[in-house]
C-alpha positions as CSV (number, residue, x, y, z in Angstrom):
1,M,149.6,339.0,-126.4
2,S,151.3,336.0,-127.8
3,L,151.4,335.4,-131.5
4,T,151.3,331.9,-133.1
5,F,153.2,331.6,-136.3
6,S,152.9,327.9,-137.1
7,P,152.1,327.2,-140.8
8,W,148.7,325.7,-140.0
9,Q,147.7,328.6,-137.8
10,M,148.8,331.1,-140.4
11,F,146.7,329.2,-142.9
12,L,143.7,329.4,-140.6
13,D,144.2,333.1,-139.9
14,A,144.7,334.0,-143.5
15,G,142.0,335.8,-145.5
16,P,139.9,333.9,-148.0
17,V,141.9,334.9,-151.0
18,V,145.3,334.0,-149.6
19,R,143.8,330.8,-148.2
20,A,142.6,329.9,-151.6
21,V,146.0,330.5,-153.0
22,M,147.6,328.3,-150.4
23,T,145.2,325.6,-151.1
24,I,145.9,325.7,-154.8
25,L,149.6,325.5,-154.2
26,A,149.2,322.6,-151.8
27,V,147.1,320.7,-154.3
28,A,149.7,321.4,-157.0
29,S,152.5,320.1,-154.8
30,V,150.5,316.9,-154.1
31,A,149.9,316.5,-157.8
32,T,153.6,316.9,-158.5
33,W,154.7,314.1,-156.2
34,T,151.8,311.9,-157.3
35,I,152.9,312.3,-160.9
36,L,156.5,311.5,-159.9
37,V,155.5,308.2,-158.2
38,A,153.2,307.2,-161.1
39,K,155.6,308.0,-163.9
40,C,158.6,306.4,-162.2
41,I,156.6,303.1,-161.8
42,E,155.3,303.4,-165.4
43,L,158.7,304.2,-166.9
44,T,160.6,301.5,-164.9
45,R,158.2,298.8,-166.0
46,L,158.3,300.1,-169.6
47,R,162.1,300.1,-169.8
48,A,162.2,296.5,-168.5
49,N,159.5,295.4,-171.0
50,L,161.2,297.2,-173.9
51,K,164.5,295.5,-173.1
52,K,162.7,292.1,-173.1
53,S,161.1,292.9,-176.4
54,E,164.3,294.1,-177.9
55,I,166.1,290.9,-176.9
56,A,163.3,288.8,-178.3
57,L,163.2,290.7,-181.7
58,D,167.0,290.6,-181.9
59,D,166.9,286.8,-181.7
60,A,164.0,286.5,-184.2
61,N,164.8,285.7,-187.8
62,T,161.4,286.3,-189.2
63,L,158.4,288.6,-188.6
64,D,156.3,285.5,-187.6
65,L,158.8,284.6,-184.9
66,G,159.0,288.3,-183.8
67,D,155.2,288.3,-183.5
68,E,155.2,285.2,-181.4
69,W,158.1,286.2,-179.1
70,S,157.1,289.8,-178.6
71,R,153.5,289.0,-177.4
72,N,154.7,288.8,-173.8
73,G,156.5,292.2,-174.1
74,V,155.4,295.7,-174.2
75,G,152.5,296.8,-176.4
76,V,154.5,299.0,-178.7
77,A,156.8,296.2,-179.9
78,Q,153.8,294.0,-180.6
79,A,152.0,296.9,-182.4
80,M,155.1,297.4,-184.7
81,V,155.4,293.8,-185.6
82,L,151.7,293.5,-186.3
83,A,151.8,296.6,-188.5
84,A,154.7,295.2,-190.5
85,I,153.0,291.8,-190.9
86,T,149.7,293.5,-191.9
87,E,151.4,295.7,-194.5
88,R,153.4,292.7,-195.9
89,Q,150.1,290.7,-196.3
90,R,148.4,293.6,-198.0
91,S,151.3,293.8,-200.5
92,K,151.3,290.2,-201.5
93,D,150.1,291.0,-205.0
94,I,153.2,293.1,-205.5
95,P,156.0,290.9,-204.0
96,T,158.7,292.5,-206.2
97,D,158.1,296.0,-204.8
98,S,160.3,295.5,-201.8
99,D,161.4,299.2,-201.6
100,G,157.7,300.3,-201.6
101,I,156.8,297.8,-198.9
102,K,159.7,299.0,-196.8
103,E,158.6,302.6,-197.2
104,R,155.0,301.9,-196.3
105,I,156.1,299.9,-193.2
106,V,158.4,302.7,-192.1
107,L,155.5,305.1,-192.3
108,H,153.4,302.8,-190.1
109,L,156.3,302.4,-187.6
110,E,156.9,306.2,-187.5
111,R,153.3,306.8,-186.6
112,I,153.4,304.2,-183.8
113,E,156.7,305.6,-182.5
114,A,155.3,309.1,-182.5
115,A,152.1,308.0,-180.7
116,E,154.3,306.2,-178.1
117,G,156.4,309.3,-177.6
118,R,153.2,311.3,-176.9
119,R,152.0,308.7,-174.5
120,L,155.3,308.7,-172.6
121,M,155.1,312.5,-172.1
122,R,151.5,312.3,-170.8
123,G,151.3,314.1,-167.4
124,T,154.5,316.1,-167.8
125,G,152.6,319.1,-169.1
126,V,151.0,319.4,-165.6
127,L,154.5,319.6,-164.1
128,A,155.6,322.2,-166.6
129,T,152.5,324.3,-165.8
130,I,153.1,324.0,-162.1
131,G,156.8,324.9,-162.4
132,A,156.0,327.9,-164.5
133,T,153.0,329.3,-162.7
134,A,153.4,328.3,-159.0
135,P,155.8,331.2,-158.1
136,F,153.5,333.7,-159.7
137,I,150.5,332.3,-157.8
138,G,152.5,332.5,-154.6
139,L,153.5,336.0,-155.5
140,F,149.8,336.9,-155.9
141,G,149.1,335.6,-152.4
142,T,152.1,337.6,-151.2
143,V,150.8,340.8,-152.7
144,W,147.3,340.2,-151.3
145,G,148.6,339.4,-147.9
146,I,150.7,342.6,-147.7
147,M,147.6,344.5,-148.9
148,S,145.7,342.9,-146.0
149,A,148.4,343.9,-143.6
150,F,148.3,347.6,-144.7
151,T,144.5,347.4,-144.5
152,G,144.8,346.1,-140.9
153,I,147.2,349.0,-140.1
154,A,144.8,351.5,-141.4
155,A,141.8,350.0,-139.6
156,A,143.6,349.7,-136.3
157,H,145.4,353.1,-136.6
158,A,148.4,351.4,-135.2
159,T,151.7,349.9,-136.5
160,S,152.5,347.5,-133.7
161,L,153.7,344.0,-134.4
162,A,150.4,342.4,-133.4
163,V,148.7,344.4,-136.2
164,V,151.3,344.0,-138.9
165,A,152.6,340.4,-138.3
166,P,149.6,338.3,-139.3
167,G,149.3,339.8,-142.8
168,I,153.1,339.7,-143.4
169,A,153.3,336.1,-142.1
170,E,150.6,334.8,-144.4
171,A,152.1,336.7,-147.3
172,L,155.5,335.1,-146.7
173,L,153.8,331.7,-146.3
174,A,152.2,332.1,-149.7
175,T,155.6,332.9,-151.2
176,A,157.2,329.8,-149.6
177,L,154.4,327.5,-150.8
178,G,154.8,328.9,-154.3
179,L,158.5,327.9,-154.2
180,I,157.8,324.6,-152.5
181,A,155.4,323.7,-155.4
182,A,157.5,325.1,-158.2
183,I,161.0,323.9,-157.5
184,P,160.2,320.1,-157.2
185,A,157.9,320.4,-160.3
186,V,160.8,321.7,-162.4
187,I,163.3,319.1,-161.0
188,I,160.8,316.2,-161.5
189,Y,159.9,317.4,-165.0
190,N,163.6,317.2,-166.0
191,L,164.0,313.8,-164.3
192,I,161.0,312.4,-166.1
193,A,162.1,314.0,-169.4
194,R,165.4,312.2,-169.2
195,Q,163.8,308.9,-168.4
196,T,161.3,309.4,-171.2
197,A,164.2,310.1,-173.6
198,T,165.7,306.7,-172.6
199,C,162.5,304.9,-173.3
200,R,162.1,306.7,-176.6
201,A,165.6,305.6,-177.6
202,C,164.6,302.0,-176.8
203,V,161.5,302.4,-179.0
204,A,163.6,303.6,-181.8
205,D,165.9,300.6,-181.4
206,I,162.8,298.3,-181.7
207,T,161.8,300.2,-184.9
208,S,165.3,299.4,-186.3
209,L,165.0,295.8,-185.3
210,V,161.6,295.4,-186.9
211,M,162.9,297.0,-190.2
212,R,165.9,294.6,-190.1
213,I,163.6,291.6,-189.9
214,V,161.4,293.0,-192.6
215,S,164.4,293.5,-194.9
216,R,165.5,290.0,-194.2
217,D,162.1,288.5,-194.9
218,L,161.7,290.5,-198.2
219,A,165.2,289.4,-199.3
220,R,164.2,285.7,-198.6
221,S,160.9,286.2,-200.5
222,L,162.7,287.7,-203.5
223,L,165.3,284.9,-203.5
224,T,162.6,282.3,-203.3
225,T,160.7,283.9,-206.2
226,K,163.9,284.0,-208.3
227,N,164.7,280.4,-207.6
228,N,161.1,279.4,-208.6
229,V,161.5,281.3,-211.8
230,I,164.8,279.6,-212.5
231,H,163.3,276.2,-211.8
232,L,160.4,276.9,-214.1
233,M,162.7,278.0,-216.9
234,E,164.8,274.9,-216.5
235,A,161.8,272.7,-216.5
236,A,160.5,274.4,-219.7
237,E,163.8,273.7,-221.4
């Protein structure tokens, strides 16, 4: 009697529990590679757009120019500029409170930066879960397959290879699938984490650029106000 030990045949010959375990691990592996492709495309485009926005904001001398030049860039840069403009407009009745305006704008930008950081990490939790649980899921399939092998031995009252091999084979296949799902998930998680850290650093650079423009605009506003006061005093004399 010949035995077939191809992975597909072992999957078909496995019991319902081990087959379910293998299916879960296969789906997890597909999800891992899908997330890799999706996140690589997303982060590559994001880094390019962030660089464009960073260059545009670095060349801008005012928030209004920053708003105009960052519209073709990534959403986070535009959101930061709009938040700064909105807060500056709401604080028009207290133009001399430049420190307070800066503090409120910083609070807005910090919230936008934190939200962008959470968005960048979206999907990585699935990778962490797969990397942490897949070996144990495969181990469960292994234990169940070995139990099935011993059950087959007891039912057949024999210890020949034909009786023992199928259960042992499906058990080892479950172990292998657990490792195949877990190892790439951990590697891809670390890869995406590094790319995300790079993007978050770019977002932090944009925050600094926006605050530089805000500080510059407020300094100009205060200087204009002082000049107007001087002119009024000279006219009164």
